[in-house]
MIDREN-915754 format. One record per atom (N, C-alpha, C, O): residue number from 0; residue in one letter; atom name; x, y, z. Coordinates in steps of 0.1 Angstrom, whole numbers. Each point is the difference from the previous one (the first is absolute). Example, Ala and Ser with C-alpha at 12.3 -4.5 7.8 and 13.67 -1.06 7.14 Angstrom:
BEGIN
PT   k r  a    xx    yy    zz
PT   0 A  N   132   -57    78
PT   0 A CA    -9    12     0
PT   0 A  C     9    12     0
PT   0 A  O    10     0     7
PT   1 S  N   -14    11   -14
PT   1 S CA     9    11     0
PT   1 S  C    -8    11     8
PT   1 S  O     5    11     1
! end
This chain:
BEGIN
PT   k r  a    xx    yy    zz
PT   0 M  N    10  -285   662
PT   0 M CA   -11    -9    -2
PT   0 M  C    -1    -3   -15
PT   0 M  O    -2   -12    -4
PT   1 E  N     4    22    -5
PT   1 E CA    -1    -2   -14
PT   1 E  C    10   -10    -5
PT   1 E  O    -3    -8    -8
PT   2 E  N    15    10    13
PT   2 E CA    11    -9    -4
PT   2 E  C    -3   -14     4
PT   2 E  O     3   -10    -8
PT   3 M  N    -9     8    20
PT   3 M CA    -3   -14     4
PT   3 M  C   -10    -6    -9
PT   3 M  O     1   -12    -2
PT   4 I  N   -11    19    -3
PT   4 I CA   -10    -5    -9
PT   4 I  C     6    -5   -13
PT   4 I  O    -3   -11    -4
PT   5 Y  N    13    19    -1
PT   5 Y CA     6    -4   -12
PT   5 Y  C     9   -12     2
PT   5 Y  O     2    -9    -9
PT   6 R  N     4     8    21
PT   6 R CA     9   -12     3
PT   6 R  C    -9   -13     1
PT   6 R  O     4   -10    -4
PT   7 I  N   -16    12    10
PT   7 I CA    -9   -11     0
PT   7 I  C    -4    -5   -13
PT   7 I  O    -1   -12    -3
PT   8 I  N    -2    22    -6
PT   8 I CA    -4    -3   -14
PT   8 I  C    12    -8    -7
PT   8 I  O    -3   -10    -7
PT   9 A  N    15    14    10
PT   9 A CA    12    -6    -6
PT   9 A  C     1   -15     5
PT   9 A  O     3    -9    -7
PT  10 I  N    -5     8    20
PT  10 I CA     1   -14     6
PT  10 I  C   -11    -9    -6
PT  10 I  O     3   -12    -2
PT  11 I  N   -15    17     1
PT  11 I CA   -11    -8    -6
PT  11 I  C     4    -4   -15
PT  11 I  O    -2   -11    -4
PT  12 G  N     8    21    -3
PT  12 G CA     5    -3   -13
PT  12 G  C    10   -11    -1
PT  12 G  O     0    -9    -8
PT  13 L  N    10    10    17
PT  13 L CA    10   -11     1
PT  13 L  C    -6   -13     3
PT  13 L  O     4   -10    -6
PT  14 I  N   -13     9    16
PT  14 I CA    -6   -12     3
PT  14 I  C    -8    -6   -11
PT  14 I  O     1   -12    -3
PT  15 L  N    -8    20    -5
PT  15 L CA    -8    -5   -11
PT  15 L  C    10    -5   -11
PT  15 L  O    -3   -11    -6
PT  16 I  N    13    18     3
PT  16 I CA    10    -4   -11
PT  16 I  C     7   -13     5
PT  16 I  O     2    -9    -8
PT  17 I  N     2     9    20
PT  17 I CA     7   -12     5
PT  17 I  C    -9   -12     0
PT  17 I  O     4   -11    -4
PT  18 S  N   -17    13     8
PT  18 S CA   -10   -11    -1
PT  18 S  C    -2    -5   -14
PT  18 S  O     1   -12    -2
PT  19 G  N    -3    21    -7
PT  19 G CA    -1    -4   -14
PT  19 G  C    12    -7    -6
PT  19 G  O    -2   -10    -7
PT  20 T  N    14    15    10
PT  20 T CA    12    -7    -4
PT  20 T  C     2   -14     5
PT  20 T  O     4    -9    -7
PT  21 L  N    -7     8    20
PT  21 L CA     1   -14     6
PT  21 L  C   -10    -9    -6
PT  21 L  O     3   -12    -2
PT  22 L  N   -15    17    -1
PT  22 L CA   -10    -9    -6
PT  22 L  C     4    -4   -14
PT  22 L  O    -2   -12    -4
PT  23 I  N     8    21    -3
PT  23 I CA     5    -4   -14
PT  23 I  C    11   -10     1
PT  23 I  O     0   -10    -7
PT  24 S  N    10    12    16
PT  24 S CA    11    -9     1
PT  24 S  C    -4   -13     6
PT  24 S  O     7   -10    -2
PT  25 A  N   -18     9    10
PT  25 A CA    -4   -13     6
PT  25 A  C    -6    -9   -11
PT  25 A  O     0   -12     2
PT  26 K  N    -5    18   -12
PT  26 K CA    -6    -8   -12
PT  26 K  C   -11    -9     5
PT  26 K  O    -1   -12    -5
PT  27 K  N    -7    16    14
PT  27 K CA   -10    -8     5
PT  27 K  C   -12     0   -10
PT  27 K  O    -4    10    -5
PT  28 K  N     0   -22     2
PT  28 K CA   -11    -1   -11
PT  28 K  C   -13     6     5
PT  28 K  O    -8     5    -8
PT  29 R  N     6    -6    21
PT  29 R CA   -13     5     5
PT  29 R  C    -1    15     1
PT  29 R  O   -11     6     1
PT  30 V  N    23     1    -2
PT  30 V CA     0    15     0
PT  30 V  C     0     4   -14
PT  30 V  O    10    -2    -7
PT  31 K  N   -21     8     3
PT  31 K CA    -1     5   -14
PT  31 K  C     7    13    -2
PT  31 K  O    -1     9     9
PT  32 R  N     7    -7   -20
PT  32 R CA     7    12    -3
PT  32 R  C    -9    12    -1
PT  32 R  O     5    11     3
PT  33 R  N   -17   -13    -5
PT  33 R CA   -10    12    -1
PT  33 R  C    -1     6    14
PT  33 R  O    -4    12     1
PT  34 Y  N     8   -19    10
PT  34 Y CA     0     6    13
PT  34 Y  C    13     6     4
PT  34 Y  O     1     8     9
PT  35 I  N    10   -12   -16
PT  35 I CA    13     5     3
PT  35 I  C     2    14    -6
PT  35 I  O     6     9     7
PT  36 Y  N   -10    -7   -20
PT  36 Y CA     3    13    -6
PT  36 Y  C    -6    12     7
PT  36 Y  O     6    10     1
PT  37 P  N   -19   -12     4
PT  37 P CA    -5    12     8
PT  37 P  C     8     3    12
PT  37 P  O     1    12     4
PT  38 L  N     5   -22     3
PT  38 L CA     8     2    11
PT  38 L  C    12     9    -4
PT  38 L  O     4     9     6
PT  39 L  N     3   -13   -17
PT  39 L CA    11     7    -5
PT  39 L  C    -3    14    -5
PT  39 L  O     7    10     3
PT  40 I  N   -19    -8    -9
PT  40 I CA    -4    13    -5
PT  40 I  C    -3     9    12
PT  40 I  O     5    12     1
PT  41 A  N   -12   -17     9
PT  41 A CA    -4     8    12
PT  41 A  C    13     4     8
PT  41 A  O     1    11     4
PT  42 G  N     8   -21    -3
PT  42 G CA    12     3     7
PT  42 G  C     9    10    -7
PT  42 G  O     6     9     6
PT  43 G  N    -6   -10   -20
PT  43 G CA     7    10    -8
PT  43 G  C    -5    14     2
PT  43 G  O     7    10     1
PT  44 I  N   -21    -9    -1
PT  44 I CA    -6    13     2
PT  44 I  C     3     6    14
PT  44 I  O     3    12     1
PT  45 C  N    -4   -21     9
PT  45 C CA     4     5    13
PT  45 C  C    14     6     1
PT  45 C  O     3    10     5
PT  46 L  N     6   -18   -11
PT  46 L CA    14     5     0
PT  46 L  C     2    12    -9
PT  46 L  O     9     8     2
PT  47 E  N   -17    -7   -13
PT  47 E CA     1    12    -9
PT  47 E  C    -5    12     8
PT  47 E  O     7    11    -1
PT  48 I  N   -17   -12     9
PT  48 I CA    -5    11     9
PT  48 I  C    11     4     9
PT  48 I  O     3    12     2
PT  49 Y  N     4   -21     4
PT  49 Y CA    11     3    10
PT  49 Y  C    12     6    -8
PT  49 Y  O     5    10     5
PT  50 S  N    -2   -15   -16
PT  50 S CA    12     5    -8
PT  50 S  C    -3    15    -4
PT  50 S  O     9     8    -1
PT  51 I  N   -22    -5    -2
PT  51 I CA    -3    14    -4
PT  51 I  C     1     8    13
PT  51 I  O     5    12    -1
PT  52 Y  N    -9   -17    12
PT  52 Y CA     0     8    13
PT  52 Y  C    15     3     3
PT  52 Y  O     3    11     4
PT  53 I  N     6   -21    -6
PT  53 I CA    14     3     4
PT  53 I  C     8     7   -12
PT  53 I  O    11     3     2
PT  54 Q  N   -18    -2   -13
PT  54 Q CA     5     7   -12
PT  54 Q  C    13    -6    -5
PT  54 Q  O    10     7    -3
PT  55 D  N   -10   -20     2
PT  55 D CA    12    -7    -5
PT  55 D  C    -3    -4   -15
PT  55 D  O    -8   -10    -2
PT  56 L  N    14    17    -7
PT  56 L CA    -3    -2   -14
PT  56 L  C     3   -14    -5
PT  56 L  O    -8    -5    -8
PT  57 I  N    19    -1    12
PT  57 I CA     3   -13    -4
PT  57 I  C   -10   -10     5
PT  57 I  O    -5    -9    -8
PT  58 F  N     1    10    20
PT  58 F CA   -10    -9     6
PT  58 F  C   -14     2    -6
PT  58 F  O    -7    -9    -2
PT  59 I  N     4    22    -2
PT  59 I CA   -13     3    -7
PT  59 I  C     0    -8   -13
PT  59 I  O   -10    -6    -3
PT  60 I  N    21     8    -5
PT  60 I CA     0    -7   -13
PT  60 I  C     0   -15     2
PT  60 I  O    -7    -7    -8
PT  61 L  N    15     2    17
PT  61 L CA     0   -15     3
PT  61 L  C   -14    -5     3
PT  61 L  O    -4   -10    -6
PT  62 Q  N    -3    17    14
PT  62 Q CA   -13    -5     4
PT  62 Q  C   -10     1   -11
PT  62 Q  O    -9    -8    -2
PT  63 A  N    10    19    -6
PT  63 A CA    -9     2   -12
PT  63 A  C     2   -12   -10
PT  63 A  O    -9    -6    -5
PT  64 V  N    22     3     3
PT  64 V CA     3   -12    -9
PT  64 V  C    -5   -13     6
PT  64 V  O    -6    -8    -7
PT  65 F  N     7     6    20
PT  65 F CA    -5   -12     6
PT  65 F  C   -15    -1    -1
PT  65 F  O    -5   -11    -3
PT  66 I  N    -2    22     5
PT  66 I CA   -15     0    -1
PT  66 I  C    -4    -3   -15
PT  66 I  O    -9    -9    -2
PT  67 V  N    15    15    -7
PT  67 V CA    -3    -3   -14
PT  67 V  C     3   -14    -4
PT  67 V  O    -8    -7    -7
PT  68 T  N    19     2    12
PT  68 T CA     4   -14    -3
PT  68 T  C   -10   -10     7
PT  68 T  O    -4   -10    -7
PT  69 S  N    -1    13    19
PT  69 S CA    -9    -8     6
PT  69 S  C   -14     0    -7
PT  69 S  O    -7   -10    -1
PT  70 I  N     3    22    -4
PT  70 I CA   -12     1    -7
PT  70 I  C     1    -8   -13
PT  70 I  O   -10    -7    -4
PT  71 Y  N    21     8    -3
PT  71 Y CA     3    -7   -12
PT  71 Y  C    -1   -15     3
PT  71 Y  O    -6    -8    -8
PT  72 G  N    12     3    19
PT  72 G CA    -1   -14     3
PT  72 G  C   -15    -5     2
PT  72 G  O    -3   -11    -4
PT  73 L  N    -4    20    11
PT  73 L CA   -15    -3     2
PT  73 L  C    -7    -1   -13
PT  73 L  O    -8    -9    -2
PT  74 I  N    10    18    -7
PT  74 I CA    -6     0   -13
PT  74 I  C     4   -13    -8
PT  74 I  O    -9    -6    -6
PT  75 K  N    22     3     6
PT  75 K CA     4   -12    -7
PT  75 K  C    -6   -12     6
PT  75 K  O    -3   -10    -7
PT  76 Y  N     2     9    20
PT  76 Y CA    -6   -11     7
PT  76 Y  C   -15    -2    -5
PT  76 Y  O    -4   -11    -3
PT  77 H  N    -3    22     2
PT  77 H CA   -14    -1    -4
PT  77 H  C    -1    -3   -15
PT  77 H  O    -9    -8    -4
PT  78 E  N    18    13    -4
PT  78 E CA     0    -4   -14
PT  78 E  C     3   -15    -2
PT  78 E  O    -7    -7    -8
PT  79 H  N    16     2    16
PT  79 H CA     4   -14    -1
PT  79 H  C   -11    -9     5
PT  79 H  O    -3   -11    -5
PT  80 K  N    -4    16    16
PT  80 K CA   -10    -8     6
PT  80 K  C   -13    -1    -9
PT  80 K  O    -7   -10     1
PT  81 H  N     5    20    -9
PT  81 H CA   -12     0    -9
PT  81 H  C     2    -6   -14
PT  81 H  O    -9     1    -8
PT  82 K  N    20    -7     6
PT  82 K CA     3    -6   -13
PT  82 K  C    -3   -14     0
PT  82 K  O     1    -7   -10
! end
């Protein structure tokens, strides 16, 4: 049962990251980037939880970098938006 919960968390993370990536690549004007970065961050956190559960060091590092990069993108978006 525990393993199934972590797999569900991983699936949710994948769905969030894929959704955010598709929204970025679609370049729709009506979809604001401020809504995309939280999807990427939440998805990264979900996959980080799963990677810690499976104890895969490379995946843990990859997800940590992805989360930091997404947070950086959100910060840069807000800085650009308020100028």
